[in-house]
N, C-alpha and C positions, 0 to 999 in steps of 0.2 A: 522496527524502528531503524532508520538509516544510521549506520555507524561510520567510523572513519573511512573505510574503503568505499562505501557507497557515496559519501560526500566527495571523496577524491575523484571517483569516476564521473560524478556529475560535473565537477569543475573542469575536467578534461573535455567532457562533452560540450559544455558551454564555449570553451575556447575554440573548439573545432568548428562549432556552428557560427560563431561571431567573427572568425578570422576573415579579414577583408570585407566585412559587411558593415555598413553604416546604419545607425538608428536615428530617429528623429522625433521631435515633439516632446510632450510631457510623459512622465512615468505615471501610468494609470493604476490606481488602487481600486479593488472591488469595494462595493458598498458595505458588505457584511464583515470585512476584516476589521479587527480591533487594533491592528498596528497603525502607527502614524504613517502619513503619506510621505513620499520622497519628493522633496522640493528641488526639482531639477528639470530644466528644459533647454534644448539646443536644436538648431536647425539640422545639424549633423554631428553625431557623437559615436564613439566606439565603446565597446564593452570587452573587458578582459576579466578573467576569473583566476582565483587562487584559493586553496583550502588549507586548513590546519585543524587536524582532529575532526571534531563534529561541527566545525564552523566553515562556512564558505563565504568569500567576499567577491563582490562585483565592483569593478572600478569603471565609472562612467566618465569619459573624458571628451570634451568638446574638440573637434578636429581643427577648428580655426584658432581657438584660444586654449592652449594646453593647460593653462593655469585654472581654467574653469572645469573642475572635476570633483566628484564625490566618490565616497567608498561606502558600499552598503553591505553590512554583515548579516548573513542568513544563518539561522538555526532551523533544522528541518523538522523538529518535533517527531511525531509518530509516522507521518505519511508525506512529508514534503519532498518535492522533486522539481526539476526543470523540464519543460517541454517546449518544442519549437514547431510552429505550424502556420497555416494560412490565417490571416486576420479574420476571415469569415467563419472560422471554425474554432473560436476561443473556447477552451475547456470550461465547463460550468463551475469548476472549483479553482479557477485561476484567480489569484488574489493580488498579484503584482505583475504588470505587463509592460514590455518594452517593444515598441513598434519600429519596424525597419523603414528605411528611406526608399527602398527599392519598390518597383511595381511588377507584379501584384504584391501587395504588402503582406508581410509575415509578422509574427509576434513571438517573442521569447516570454514564456510564462512561468511564474512560480506557482505550482499547483500543490494544494494542500487540502486533501479531502476532510481530514479530521480537525484542521485548523489549530493544531498545537504548535505549529511552526511560527517563527517570528523573524523580524529584521529591524535593524536600526542603522543610522547613518553616523559615520565617524570620519575624522581627519579631512574635513571639507575645505576646499579652497575655491574661492569665487572672485571673479573680477581682478585677479592678480593680488588679492590680499589674503594672506594666510591667517587662519585662526590660530595656528601654532607655528612658530618658526622652525622648530625641530619636533618631529613626531617620533616618539619612542616606538620601536617595532612591536613591543608588547601592547602598547596602547592602540595599535591597529586592529587588535582582536578583543574579544569579550574578556571580562574580568574572571579571575580564578580559572583560567584555562592554560594548561601547561604546554610544553613543546610537543610537536607531532612525532610519534614514535617512528613513522615511516620517513618523513621528510627532514627531521631534525634529530636523528637517532643519538648522536654523541651528546647533544644538549639534553635530550630526554633522559638518557642514562645517568648523567651527572646530576641532573635535577632531582632524580629519585634518590640516588645513593647519598647525596649530600644533605638530605632532609629526613633521614630515618629517625631522628629524634622527635619529629612531628607526631602529635598524639594520634593522627589518623592511622599510623602504622601499628597501633595497639590492636586494631581490628583484624578480623580474619582476612586472609589474602584475597578470597573471592570478592569480598565487599570493597576492599581497597582498589581493586582493578577497575571498578566503576567510578572512582573519584577522578573527575576530569582535570583537577588541578595538577595531578601527577601522571595520569594515564589518559591523556586527551585522545578521544577517538575510539577507545576500547568500550565495547558494549556487552550485552548479555551473551550473545552467541560466541563472540571472540574470546571472552574470558574463559568460557567452558573449553574451547579448543586449545587455548594457551596452557591452561592448568593441566589438561589431559596430556598434552605432548611433553610438558615439563615434569610430569609424574609428581605433581604437588597436590596434596589433599586440600580441598577448597577451604576448609575451616581451620587451617593452620595459621598461627600468628604471622602477620605479614613481616614484621621486623625480623623474626627468626628465619624466614625464608630468604629475605633480601640481604641480611647482614653479611653472609659469607661472600656475596658478590662484590663487596667493597675491596676485597683483596686482589680481585682480578683487574689487570691493567688494560685489557683489550677494549677497544672502542669499535671493533668491527662487528656489524650487526649479524653477520652470517658465519656459521662454523658447522662442522660435522656434528657436533653435539651442543646445540644452542641452549643457553640458560633461559630463565623466564623472561628477562628483559630483552634478550635477543629475539625471542619468540614474539614479543610485542611488535617487532619489525617484520619478521618472516611471515607470520600468519596473515595479517592484513594485506601484505604485499601480494600474497597468492590470490586473494579475492580480487584485488585490483587487476591482476593479470587476466582473470576470467571475465572481467567486465560485467559481472552480474552479482547481485547481492541478495541478502535474505529478504523474503517477502516481495520480490519483484518491485522494489521501491526505487528503481533507477529512473532515468530520464525518458525512456521510451519503452514500448512493448518488448518484452523479453521472450524469445522463442522457448517453447516448452523444453526442447532438448538441452538448451543452455541452462535453464533453471534446474532441470534434473541433474545436470552435471555438477551444479553447485551443491545440491542436496546430497549427492554421492560424495562430494568432497568433505562434508561434515563428518567428522569421526566420533564426536561426542554429543553435541547439542541435539536434543530431542531424539536421540537414538534409542530405540526400544530396548537395547541391551544395557543401557546405562541407568544409574540411579539419579534421583533428583530430590532436592529439598528446597523449601522456601527459606531464604536467608533472613537476617534481622531487619532488612529493609523491605521485605515483601517481594523480592525478586527470586525467580526460580533458577537455581544453579544445577547444572547437569555434570555428573562426574562418574568415575569408575572406582569401585572399592569403598574404603572407609571415608566418612565425611570429614573427620578431623576432630581435635579436642575442643574446638570452640563452636561446634555445631549447636543450633538452637535446641533447647530442652524439649520443646513440644514435637520437634522433628516432623513437620508436616511436609507431605509430598503432593505432587499434582500428577494428573493423568499424562501418560505419554501420548502426545498428540500426533506425532509423525508415525504413520503405519508403513509396514513393509508391503510393497505392491507385488502381488503374485501374478504369474502368467495367466491363471484362470480369470483373475479380476480384469486383466486387460482384454481377454477374449469376451467376457460378458459386457464390458463397456463398449467394445467395438460392435457387438451384436445389437445393443440398444441404440447406438448411433445409426446403424443401418436401418433399423425399424423406424426411427424418428425421421430419417430422410424419406423413406417410402410413404410414411403418413403425410408428410408435408406435400409430396408430389401428388398423392391422391386427392388431398384437399384442393390443390391448385387445379387439377384436371376437372374436378367436380364444379368448380366455379366457372371454368371455361365452357362447360357443356351447356346444351340448350336447357332452358328452365322447364321443369316439369310442373305437375300440379302442386299448388301451395298447400302446405300442411301447417297447422297451428304449432307454434313453438312449444307450448305447454305439453301437448300430446307427444311431440317428437322427443323432448327431453325425458319424458317418463317411460316411453315404450321402445323407442327406436334403438337405444343402447342395448336392449335385450334381444334384438333381432326380430321384433314383432312387425308384421305388415300393417302399418297404421291405416292405410286406405281400406283394406279388407275389414279391419276391426271397426272402423267408422261405419262402413256399409252395413255390417252385421247388426250394429246397434240401432241404425235407422230402421232396418227391416223389423227388428224386434218391437220397436215402438209402434210401427204401423200395424203389425199384427195385433198388438194389445189394444190399440185404439179401435180398430175395426170390430173387435169382440166386445167393446164397451157399449151397452145400449143406452146412451145418453144423447140428448139433443143440445145443440148450441144454444146458450142462453139460460139453460136450466140450472138449478142449484147444484145438481150433481156435476154438471159440466164445469162450473166455476171452481169446484174442489179438485179438479184434475191438475197435475203439474203443467207448467207452461208448455213444455215440449209436447206433451200429449194433446193439449188444447190446440196448438198450432197444427199438428198432424191431423187432428179430427176435422178442423176447418178445411184443410187441404184436400182430404179425401171426400168430404161431403160436397164440395164444389165440382168434383169430377176431374180435377187436375192431376 
């Protein structure tokens, strides 16, 4: 699932793609999407992007009338991402499309394979008439979404520490970290990495963990020994610098070596040497050592999915890839070769895979029938003849005519 860093990288990607590029026409929605359409059309308009936590916003602004613009807020769900490519090669899971004015035409697509993502329009201005004279910055985003730990660190830190009396902080720290009202952009793999580096047991009471931080006056997100809130800035920022996220859920195809670099960066999440438990919300938390006093009583764990890749496994995989290439080349050469005698598909599938000479087997069977027919003292048309199998009757007629 895309988390804050993945959404941030997607926003940077869209800005890079759309810089100096004009779009035109209507915004096209797929027929299968359950989200509402985007009512906007312009001969030429620009697209800019910004992100906050797990939300990303596109601003569509008419180039001739700057008061004609709308803002579309996206939530990526489980598999949402943006892609850009030729209009003739629209992704089959593209659910919202913005077409360029240039020729040949290209398209910016919101792609969502699992269709858990969504979008909605806010703060729209059209024809010079504002729906709202003043738009509160918080209203530009979705409800119950706090400040971004990376882009609004000082505001994020004060927002958390000034609201420790909220009942949400009665819960375990690992579960509070997924609350987007206070930890916007933090998801499952980030919370595991943050708690691991902060040396905090996941099922400790959140208020007990955060209360001592109120005495610290620093607002700097980086230090030699960062606390848990500072790590909410540091850890996601490292992912953004790598420009690759968990599950290859970014805007374009990710090179295997880049993705492997990200997997190597993970110190705790899905690491075979770590423990894991299912929290009270059904999410798996990875950690080292003790779970903490507020751990679920049933203490269910799940399989460790990420396996250590060994050198011999790489060698076996390489050997299989070579065999697969040779097999494909052999099939290609056989198709290009001159056609030989036609063999029934049924016989080929039954015997050829065992290395049997099908032509010789067929000839042997025909000869056996002929010998048996010649030794049968019956005449064509007699009662005994009619009782013979069809193949033997045909062979008898064939030999009796002298052919």
